[in-house]
N, C-alpha and C positions, 0 to 999 in steps of 0.2 A: 504493498499500500504505500503510495506516495504521500510525504507528510512537507510540510513547510518548516525548512531549517533555518531560516534568515529572510530580512525584510530590511531595505536601507530608504529611506526617505527620499524622495529626489526634486518633487517641487508641486507645487499647489495642491491637488488631491492625487498623484501619482507616487507609487508606491513599487520598487526593486524586492520583488519577490525569491527565494532560491527558493529551490526544491530538493528533497533526500535525494533523485536520481540526477543531479547538476543542471537540470533545467533552470533558466531564467526568466520569468516572465514582467514586464512591466503592465500594471495596473492600477486602470484612471477609476479612482471612484467617486468623480465627480457626479457624474451623471446619476449613480444611485442617488444620494446623499439630498441632487436638486432635484432627484424628480421622487422623494419620500418625506414627504412634509408632516411625517409624525414627531412631537414634540422630544419624543426620545434623543432622534438623530442630529438635534438640532445643534446639540454642545460640540458635535465634530464639525460639522460647518466651521467653526474656529481654527484655523490651522494651529496654534497652540494644543488645543485639544486632541486636534486627526495626529499629531505626533507623535500621540503616546498610547499609539501600538503596541505591541508584545504578541512572543512565541508562546503559545502553549499548548502541550499537547498534541505538535504539529499543524497547530492552527494560529493563524493571525487574529488576534483578539484585539478590542477597546472595550476599557472599563473593568470594573470589579468582577463585573455579575455578566461579561461577556456579552455586554448591551449592542455589539457589532461583533458579528461571524459569518464568513461565508464560504459557502459550499469551494472543496477543496480544487474539484472538477471545473470548477467557474472560473477560479484562480487561476488553475492552470494554462485554461483558453483562453486567458487576460481580458475577458471580459463578462462583467456581472450579467444575470437576468435581471 
């Protein structure tokens, strides 16, 4: 099973994600954040909050309780549906 092993903030809402199979993908989270007006996501529209992601259990997550988490297959493909 492919896991996320690293992530580097690039610019705006773009992150370079490294996977356990040595693949890398640049993912733009901007379209997701602008298309989902749920108040839970509003704080991640602020760059200082967006940059506070972490890798846990092979996933990239935001927030203490994983406020944001995305399917690995979508991240691997480079596009969030």
